[in-house]
Backbone as XML, in Angstrom:
<?xml version="1.0"?>
<chain id="A" units="angstrom">
  <residue number="1" name="MET">
    <atom name="N" x="-56.316" y="-132.832" z="179.273"/>
    <atom name="CA" x="-55.235" y="-132.169" z="178.309"/>
    <atom name="C" x="-54.196" y="-131.553" z="179.711"/>
  </residue>
  <residue number="2" name="THR">
    <atom name="N" x="-52.799" y="-131.862" z="178.887"/>
    <atom name="CA" x="-51.663" y="-131.136" z="179.914"/>
    <atom name="C" x="-51.574" y="-129.929" z="179.290"/>
  </residue>
  <residue number="3" name="ARG">
    <atom name="N" x="-51.339" y="-128.943" z="180.201"/>
    <atom name="CA" x="-50.961" y="-127.670" z="179.787"/>
    <atom name="C" x="-49.515" y="-127.558" z="179.949"/>
  </residue>
  <residue number="4" name="ILE">
    <atom name="N" x="-48.764" y="-127.023" z="178.827"/>
    <atom name="CA" x="-47.340" y="-127.012" z="178.621"/>
    <atom name="C" x="-47.078" y="-125.375" z="178.962"/>
  </residue>
  <residue number="5" name="ASN">
    <atom name="N" x="-46.327" y="-125.108" z="180.307"/>
    <atom name="CA" x="-45.823" y="-123.575" z="180.324"/>
    <atom name="C" x="-44.479" y="-123.455" z="179.824"/>
  </residue>
  <residue number="6" name="ILE">
    <atom name="N" x="-44.626" y="-122.641" z="178.526"/>
    <atom name="CA" x="-43.264" y="-122.415" z="177.928"/>
    <atom name="C" x="-43.210" y="-120.907" z="178.154"/>
  </residue>
  <residue number="7" name="PRO">
    <atom name="N" x="-41.944" y="-120.543" z="178.719"/>
    <atom name="CA" x="-42.135" y="-118.976" z="178.994"/>
    <atom name="C" x="-41.729" y="-118.364" z="177.695"/>
  </residue>
  <residue number="8" name="PHE">
    <atom name="N" x="-42.222" y="-117.030" z="177.385"/>
    <atom name="CA" x="-41.986" y="-116.565" z="176.161"/>
    <atom name="C" x="-41.891" y="-114.931" z="176.531"/>
  </residue>
  <residue number="9" name="GLU">
    <atom name="N" x="-41.466" y="-114.238" z="175.611"/>
    <atom name="CA" x="-41.475" y="-112.774" z="175.725"/>
    <atom name="C" x="-41.951" y="-112.305" z="174.407"/>
  </residue>
  <residue number="10" name="LEU">
    <atom name="N" x="-42.678" y="-111.209" z="174.625"/>
    <atom name="CA" x="-43.372" y="-110.756" z="173.308"/>
    <atom name="C" x="-42.151" y="-109.519" z="172.375"/>
  </residue>
  <residue number="11" name="THR">
    <atom name="N" x="-42.117" y="-109.448" z="171.369"/>
    <atom name="CA" x="-41.294" y="-108.553" z="170.592"/>
    <atom name="C" x="-41.800" y="-107.343" z="170.628"/>
  </residue>
  <residue number="12" name="ASP">
    <atom name="N" x="-41.249" y="-106.332" z="170.613"/>
    <atom name="CA" x="-41.506" y="-104.710" z="170.442"/>
    <atom name="C" x="-43.093" y="-104.761" z="169.504"/>
  </residue>
  <residue number="13" name="ARG">
    <atom name="N" x="-42.773" y="-105.364" z="168.257"/>
    <atom name="CA" x="-44.086" y="-105.474" z="167.114"/>
    <atom name="C" x="-45.000" y="-106.242" z="167.761"/>
  </residue>
  <residue number="14" name="GLU">
    <atom name="N" x="-44.948" y="-107.297" z="168.366"/>
    <atom name="CA" x="-46.203" y="-107.972" z="169.131"/>
    <atom name="C" x="-46.838" y="-107.144" z="170.128"/>
  </residue>
  <residue number="15" name="ARG">
    <atom name="N" x="-46.012" y="-106.527" z="170.879"/>
    <atom name="CA" x="-46.659" y="-105.784" z="172.043"/>
    <atom name="C" x="-47.299" y="-104.670" z="171.634"/>
  </residue>
  <residue number="16" name="ASP">
    <atom name="N" x="-46.666" y="-103.810" z="170.423"/>
    <atom name="CA" x="-47.517" y="-102.695" z="169.675"/>
    <atom name="C" x="-48.632" y="-103.275" z="169.317"/>
  </residue>
  <residue number="17" name="LEU">
    <atom name="N" x="-48.879" y="-104.441" z="168.540"/>
    <atom name="CA" x="-49.949" y="-104.921" z="168.083"/>
    <atom name="C" x="-51.091" y="-105.288" z="169.175"/>
  </residue>
  <residue number="18" name="LEU">
    <atom name="N" x="-50.515" y="-105.729" z="170.257"/>
    <atom name="CA" x="-51.509" y="-106.034" z="171.136"/>
    <atom name="C" x="-52.152" y="-104.621" z="171.988"/>
  </residue>
  <residue number="19" name="ASP">
    <atom name="N" x="-51.073" y="-103.810" z="172.300"/>
    <atom name="CA" x="-51.503" y="-102.732" z="172.568"/>
    <atom name="C" x="-52.557" y="-101.970" z="171.691"/>
  </residue>
  <residue number="20" name="GLY">
    <atom name="N" x="-52.365" y="-102.173" z="170.349"/>
    <atom name="CA" x="-53.319" y="-101.452" z="169.432"/>
    <atom name="C" x="-54.741" y="-101.946" z="169.444"/>
  </residue>
  <residue number="21" name="PHE">
    <atom name="N" x="-54.721" y="-103.556" z="169.777"/>
    <atom name="CA" x="-55.878" y="-104.329" z="169.788"/>
    <atom name="C" x="-56.521" y="-104.014" z="171.230"/>
  </residue>
  <residue number="22" name="ALA">
    <atom name="N" x="-56.047" y="-103.716" z="172.149"/>
    <atom name="CA" x="-56.345" y="-103.728" z="173.521"/>
    <atom name="C" x="-57.101" y="-102.283" z="173.319"/>
  </residue>
  <residue number="23" name="GLN">
    <atom name="N" x="-56.461" y="-101.073" z="172.825"/>
    <atom name="CA" x="-56.929" y="-100.009" z="172.489"/>
    <atom name="C" x="-58.484" y="-99.999" z="171.752"/>
  </residue>
  <residue number="24" name="LEU">
    <atom name="N" x="-58.564" y="-100.722" z="170.817"/>
    <atom name="CA" x="-59.877" y="-101.008" z="170.089"/>
    <atom name="C" x="-60.860" y="-101.568" z="170.779"/>
  </residue>
  <residue number="25" name="ILE">
    <atom name="N" x="-60.402" y="-102.629" z="171.721"/>
    <atom name="CA" x="-61.478" y="-102.939" z="172.392"/>
    <atom name="C" x="-61.903" y="-102.409" z="173.449"/>
  </residue>
  <residue number="26" name="ILE">
    <atom name="N" x="-61.189" y="-101.459" z="174.024"/>
    <atom name="CA" x="-61.720" y="-100.353" z="175.219"/>
    <atom name="C" x="-62.427" y="-99.384" z="174.486"/>
  </residue>
  <residue number="27" name="ALA">
    <atom name="N" x="-62.140" y="-99.069" z="173.146"/>
    <atom name="CA" x="-62.898" y="-97.792" z="172.611"/>
    <atom name="C" x="-64.428" y="-98.383" z="172.277"/>
  </residue>
  <residue number="28" name="ASP">
    <atom name="N" x="-64.378" y="-99.729" z="171.906"/>
    <atom name="CA" x="-65.582" y="-100.013" z="171.407"/>
    <atom name="C" x="-66.445" y="-100.450" z="172.657"/>
  </residue>
  <residue number="29" name="LEU">
    <atom name="N" x="-65.882" y="-100.677" z="173.841"/>
    <atom name="CA" x="-66.714" y="-100.902" z="175.067"/>
    <atom name="C" x="-67.206" y="-99.274" z="175.457"/>
  </residue>
  <residue number="30" name="ASP">
    <atom name="N" x="-66.287" y="-98.575" z="175.227"/>
    <atom name="CA" x="-66.560" y="-97.132" z="175.563"/>
    <atom name="C" x="-67.813" y="-96.610" z="175.034"/>
  </residue>
  <residue number="31" name="LYS">
    <atom name="N" x="-68.023" y="-97.042" z="173.612"/>
    <atom name="CA" x="-68.969" y="-96.664" z="172.674"/>
    <atom name="C" x="-70.443" y="-97.347" z="172.972"/>
  </residue>
  <residue number="32" name="TRP">
    <atom name="N" x="-70.200" y="-98.829" z="173.457"/>
    <atom name="CA" x="-71.448" y="-99.334" z="174.043"/>
    <atom name="C" x="-71.940" y="-98.619" z="175.297"/>
  </residue>
  <residue number="33" name="GLN">
    <atom name="N" x="-71.100" y="-98.139" z="176.198"/>
    <atom name="CA" x="-71.505" y="-97.782" z="177.590"/>
    <atom name="C" x="-72.093" y="-96.305" z="177.125"/>
  </residue>
  <residue number="34" name="GLU">
    <atom name="N" x="-71.467" y="-95.474" z="176.074"/>
    <atom name="CA" x="-72.097" y="-94.317" z="175.661"/>
    <atom name="C" x="-73.580" y="-94.381" z="175.248"/>
  </residue>
  <residue number="35" name="ALA">
    <atom name="N" x="-73.653" y="-95.527" z="174.391"/>
    <atom name="CA" x="-75.028" y="-95.575" z="173.910"/>
    <atom name="C" x="-75.887" y="-96.061" z="174.877"/>
  </residue>
  <residue number="36" name="LEU">
    <atom name="N" x="-75.672" y="-97.305" z="175.713"/>
    <atom name="CA" x="-76.527" y="-97.201" z="177.013"/>
    <atom name="C" x="-76.651" y="-95.957" z="177.753"/>
  </residue>
  <residue number="37" name="SER">
    <atom name="N" x="-75.861" y="-95.164" z="178.116"/>
    <atom name="CA" x="-76.165" y="-93.865" z="178.737"/>
    <atom name="C" x="-76.993" y="-92.970" z="178.072"/>
  </residue>
  <residue number="38" name="ILE">
    <atom name="N" x="-77.154" y="-92.852" z="176.555"/>
    <atom name="CA" x="-77.905" y="-92.242" z="175.821"/>
    <atom name="C" x="-79.350" y="-92.792" z="175.941"/>
  </residue>
  <residue number="39" name="ASN">
    <atom name="N" x="-79.204" y="-93.978" z="175.904"/>
    <atom name="CA" x="-81.053" y="-94.707" z="175.832"/>
    <atom name="C" x="-81.346" y="-94.652" z="177.444"/>
  </residue>
  <residue number="40" name="GLU">
    <atom name="N" x="-80.491" y="-94.462" z="178.162"/>
    <atom name="CA" x="-80.892" y="-94.414" z="179.527"/>
    <atom name="C" x="-81.845" y="-93.173" z="179.721"/>
  </residue>
  <residue number="41" name="GLU">
    <atom name="N" x="-81.034" y="-92.074" z="179.311"/>
    <atom name="CA" x="-81.466" y="-90.612" z="179.316"/>
    <atom name="C" x="-82.907" y="-90.607" z="178.540"/>
  </residue>
  <residue number="42" name="ARG">
    <atom name="N" x="-82.694" y="-91.176" z="177.346"/>
    <atom name="CA" x="-84.223" y="-91.037" z="176.440"/>
    <atom name="C" x="-85.284" y="-91.834" z="177.208"/>
  </residue>
  <residue number="43" name="ALA">
    <atom name="N" x="-85.095" y="-92.956" z="177.909"/>
    <atom name="CA" x="-85.785" y="-93.618" z="178.694"/>
    <atom name="C" x="-86.686" y="-92.740" z="179.873"/>
  </residue>
  <residue number="44" name="ILE">
    <atom name="N" x="-85.740" y="-91.942" z="180.553"/>
    <atom name="CA" x="-86.286" y="-91.014" z="181.679"/>
    <atom name="C" x="-87.188" y="-90.154" z="181.134"/>
  </residue>
  <residue number="45" name="GLU">
    <atom name="N" x="-86.594" y="-89.598" z="179.971"/>
    <atom name="CA" x="-87.248" y="-88.284" z="179.222"/>
    <atom name="C" x="-88.666" y="-88.781" z="178.850"/>
  </residue>
  <residue number="46" name="ASN">
    <atom name="N" x="-88.758" y="-90.123" z="178.319"/>
    <atom name="CA" x="-90.031" y="-90.712" z="177.671"/>
    <atom name="C" x="-90.978" y="-91.483" z="178.892"/>
  </residue>
  <residue number="47" name="GLY">
    <atom name="N" x="-90.772" y="-91.351" z="180.185"/>
    <atom name="CA" x="-91.454" y="-91.816" z="181.205"/>
    <atom name="C" x="-91.112" y="-93.533" z="181.397"/>
  </residue>
  <residue number="48" name="HIS">
    <atom name="N" x="-90.158" y="-93.997" z="181.323"/>
    <atom name="CA" x="-89.791" y="-95.430" z="181.204"/>
    <atom name="C" x="-88.848" y="-95.606" z="182.265"/>
  </residue>
  <residue number="49" name="PRO">
    <atom name="N" x="-89.330" y="-95.614" z="183.759"/>
    <atom name="CA" x="-88.367" y="-95.677" z="184.854"/>
    <atom name="C" x="-87.665" y="-97.261" z="184.788"/>
  </residue>
  <residue number="50" name="ARG">
    <atom name="N" x="-88.310" y="-98.347" z="184.775"/>
    <atom name="CA" x="-87.900" y="-99.353" z="184.724"/>
    <atom name="C" x="-86.718" y="-99.689" z="183.549"/>
  </residue>
  <residue number="51" name="GLN">
    <atom name="N" x="-87.128" y="-99.152" z="182.324"/>
    <atom name="CA" x="-86.303" y="-99.439" z="181.306"/>
    <atom name="C" x="-85.007" y="-98.544" z="181.535"/>
  </residue>
  <residue number="52" name="ALA">
    <atom name="N" x="-85.003" y="-97.410" z="182.298"/>
    <atom name="CA" x="-84.034" y="-96.559" z="182.345"/>
    <atom name="C" x="-83.263" y="-97.401" z="183.499"/>
  </residue>
  <residue number="53" name="GLU">
    <atom name="N" x="-83.617" y="-97.979" z="184.685"/>
    <atom name="CA" x="-83.043" y="-98.653" z="185.586"/>
    <atom name="C" x="-82.141" y="-99.995" z="184.963"/>
  </residue>
  <residue number="54" name="ARG">
    <atom name="N" x="-82.915" y="-100.390" z="184.165"/>
    <atom name="CA" x="-82.012" y="-101.676" z="183.394"/>
    <atom name="C" x="-80.826" y="-101.168" z="182.739"/>
  </residue>
  <residue number="55" name="LEU">
    <atom name="N" x="-81.224" y="-100.252" z="181.890"/>
    <atom name="CA" x="-80.197" y="-99.392" z="181.029"/>
    <atom name="C" x="-79.026" y="-98.933" z="182.087"/>
  </residue>
  <residue number="56" name="LYS">
    <atom name="N" x="-79.337" y="-98.493" z="182.989"/>
    <atom name="CA" x="-78.242" y="-97.684" z="184.039"/>
    <atom name="C" x="-77.460" y="-99.036" z="184.563"/>
  </residue>
  <residue number="57" name="ASP">
    <atom name="N" x="-78.004" y="-100.121" z="184.975"/>
    <atom name="CA" x="-77.416" y="-101.133" z="185.232"/>
    <atom name="C" x="-76.454" y="-101.874" z="184.152"/>
  </residue>
  <residue number="58" name="ALA">
    <atom name="N" x="-76.940" y="-101.929" z="183.077"/>
    <atom name="CA" x="-76.030" y="-102.312" z="181.844"/>
    <atom name="C" x="-74.944" y="-101.270" z="181.611"/>
  </residue>
  <residue number="59" name="CYS">
    <atom name="N" x="-75.092" y="-100.051" z="181.915"/>
    <atom name="CA" x="-74.101" y="-99.310" z="181.842"/>
    <atom name="C" x="-73.060" y="-99.448" z="182.765"/>
  </residue>
  <residue number="60" name="ARG">
    <atom name="N" x="-73.474" y="-99.575" z="184.112"/>
    <atom name="CA" x="-72.537" y="-100.043" z="184.906"/>
    <atom name="C" x="-71.606" y="-101.240" z="184.882"/>
  </residue>
  <residue number="61" name="HIS">
    <atom name="N" x="-72.509" y="-102.428" z="184.423"/>
    <atom name="CA" x="-71.802" y="-103.471" z="184.015"/>
    <atom name="C" x="-70.592" y="-103.242" z="183.030"/>
  </residue>
  <residue number="62" name="TYR">
    <atom name="N" x="-71.002" y="-102.500" z="182.026"/>
    <atom name="CA" x="-69.703" y="-102.428" z="180.649"/>
    <atom name="C" x="-68.663" y="-101.800" z="181.356"/>
  </residue>
  <residue number="63" name="GLY">
    <atom name="N" x="-69.029" y="-100.663" z="182.363"/>
    <atom name="CA" x="-67.987" y="-99.748" z="182.715"/>
    <atom name="C" x="-67.063" y="-100.743" z="183.740"/>
  </residue>
  <residue number="64" name="ALA">
    <atom name="N" x="-67.634" y="-101.637" z="184.493"/>
    <atom name="CA" x="-67.063" y="-102.559" z="185.446"/>
    <atom name="C" x="-66.166" y="-103.594" z="184.499"/>
  </residue>
  <residue number="65" name="VAL">
    <atom name="N" x="-66.804" y="-104.269" z="183.409"/>
    <atom name="CA" x="-66.070" y="-105.181" z="182.539"/>
    <atom name="C" x="-64.839" y="-104.514" z="182.259"/>
  </residue>
  <residue number="66" name="LYS">
    <atom name="N" x="-64.903" y="-103.258" z="181.531"/>
    <atom name="CA" x="-63.763" y="-102.451" z="181.214"/>
    <atom name="C" x="-62.789" y="-102.376" z="181.998"/>
  </residue>
  <residue number="67" name="THR">
    <atom name="N" x="-62.978" y="-101.813" z="183.256"/>
    <atom name="CA" x="-62.070" y="-101.514" z="184.078"/>
    <atom name="C" x="-61.288" y="-102.633" z="184.711"/>
  </residue>
  <residue number="68" name="ARG">
    <atom name="N" x="-62.325" y="-103.409" z="185.345"/>
    <atom name="CA" x="-61.918" y="-104.494" z="186.263"/>
    <atom name="C" x="-61.289" y="-105.849" z="185.568"/>
  </residue>
  <residue number="69" name="ILE">
    <atom name="N" x="-61.746" y="-105.999" z="184.104"/>
    <atom name="CA" x="-61.570" y="-107.166" z="183.631"/>
    <atom name="C" x="-60.697" y="-106.945" z="182.464"/>
  </residue>
  <residue number="70" name="VAL">
    <atom name="N" x="-61.267" y="-106.178" z="181.351"/>
    <atom name="CA" x="-60.436" y="-106.256" z="180.139"/>
    <atom name="C" x="-59.010" y="-105.201" z="180.241"/>
  </residue>
  <residue number="71" name="GLN">
    <atom name="N" x="-59.111" y="-104.261" z="180.940"/>
    <atom name="CA" x="-57.998" y="-103.214" z="181.070"/>
    <atom name="C" x="-56.884" y="-104.044" z="181.969"/>
  </residue>
  <residue number="72" name="HIS">
    <atom name="N" x="-57.550" y="-104.693" z="182.936"/>
    <atom name="CA" x="-56.460" y="-105.131" z="184.119"/>
    <atom name="C" x="-55.545" y="-106.491" z="183.178"/>
  </residue>
  <residue number="73" name="ARG">
    <atom name="N" x="-56.639" y="-107.308" z="182.563"/>
    <atom name="CA" x="-56.322" y="-108.464" z="181.907"/>
    <atom name="C" x="-55.117" y="-107.960" z="180.934"/>
  </residue>
  <residue number="74" name="LEU">
    <atom name="N" x="-55.526" y="-107.248" z="179.816"/>
    <atom name="CA" x="-54.613" y="-106.616" z="178.904"/>
    <atom name="C" x="-53.419" y="-106.327" z="179.272"/>
  </residue>
  <residue number="75" name="GLN">
    <atom name="N" x="-53.277" y="-105.416" z="180.594"/>
    <atom name="CA" x="-52.310" y="-104.773" z="181.289"/>
    <atom name="C" x="-51.404" y="-105.978" z="181.486"/>
  </residue>
  <residue number="76" name="GLU">
    <atom name="N" x="-51.870" y="-107.074" z="182.193"/>
    <atom name="CA" x="-51.041" y="-108.014" z="182.415"/>
    <atom name="C" x="-50.357" y="-108.722" z="181.327"/>
  </residue>
  <residue number="77" name="ILE">
    <atom name="N" x="-50.950" y="-108.925" z="180.210"/>
    <atom name="CA" x="-50.448" y="-109.537" z="179.007"/>
    <atom name="C" x="-49.556" y="-108.630" z="178.390"/>
  </residue>
  <residue number="78" name="LEU">
    <atom name="N" x="-49.761" y="-107.238" z="178.295"/>
    <atom name="CA" x="-48.550" y="-106.571" z="177.824"/>
    <atom name="C" x="-47.440" y="-106.402" z="178.651"/>
  </residue>
  <residue number="79" name="THR">
    <atom name="N" x="-47.459" y="-106.329" z="180.017"/>
    <atom name="CA" x="-46.361" y="-106.309" z="180.825"/>
    <atom name="C" x="-45.549" y="-107.637" z="181.043"/>
  </residue>
  <residue number="80" name="ASP">
    <atom name="N" x="-46.158" y="-108.569" z="180.461"/>
    <atom name="CA" x="-45.870" y="-110.163" z="180.808"/>
    <atom name="C" x="-46.078" y="-110.401" z="182.358"/>
  </residue>
  <residue number="81" name="ASP">
    <atom name="N" x="-46.945" y="-110.012" z="183.138"/>
    <atom name="CA" x="-47.164" y="-109.973" z="184.260"/>
    <atom name="C" x="-48.386" y="-110.920" z="184.504"/>
  </residue>
  <residue number="82" name="LEU">
    <atom name="N" x="-48.418" y="-111.882" z="183.929"/>
    <atom name="CA" x="-49.709" y="-112.868" z="184.093"/>
    <atom name="C" x="-49.340" y="-113.871" z="185.155"/>
  </residue>
  <residue number="83" name="PRO">
    <atom name="N" x="-50.373" y="-114.414" z="185.919"/>
    <atom name="CA" x="-50.167" y="-115.274" z="187.033"/>
    <atom name="C" x="-49.404" y="-116.415" z="186.642"/>
  </residue>
  <residue number="84" name="LYS">
    <atom name="N" x="-48.592" y="-117.059" z="187.529"/>
    <atom name="CA" x="-47.960" y="-118.200" z="187.279"/>
    <atom name="C" x="-48.936" y="-119.234" z="186.885"/>
  </residue>
  <residue number="85" name="GLY">
    <atom name="N" x="-48.703" y="-120.043" z="185.773"/>
    <atom name="CA" x="-49.623" y="-121.104" z="185.197"/>
    <atom name="C" x="-50.369" y="-120.485" z="184.315"/>
  </residue>
  <residue number="86" name="GLU">
    <atom name="N" x="-50.580" y="-119.064" z="183.753"/>
    <atom name="CA" x="-51.163" y="-118.636" z="182.539"/>
    <atom name="C" x="-50.483" y="-118.051" z="181.661"/>
  </residue>
  <residue number="87" name="ARG">
    <atom name="N" x="-49.355" y="-118.579" z="181.396"/>
    <atom name="CA" x="-48.262" y="-118.023" z="180.411"/>
    <atom name="C" x="-48.422" y="-118.794" z="179.494"/>
  </residue>
</chain>
């Protein structure tokens, strides 16, 4: 399948909608990360170090996904700064 690259610009309304959607995604990831952190603390308190370590790793993973992938990619979309060939 051939990809057609047609330049486009987002309207202010579309940009606002995307920004709102981006904020919802980030807020959702924040809640998941917070829940993982709380469960990690509970695992430590209840004497489950392996589970706590896995939860800690998952919490770091959510943080990395949020900051390195989601926020970065959504910012590219909102500023129309996508790499050439991905527009």
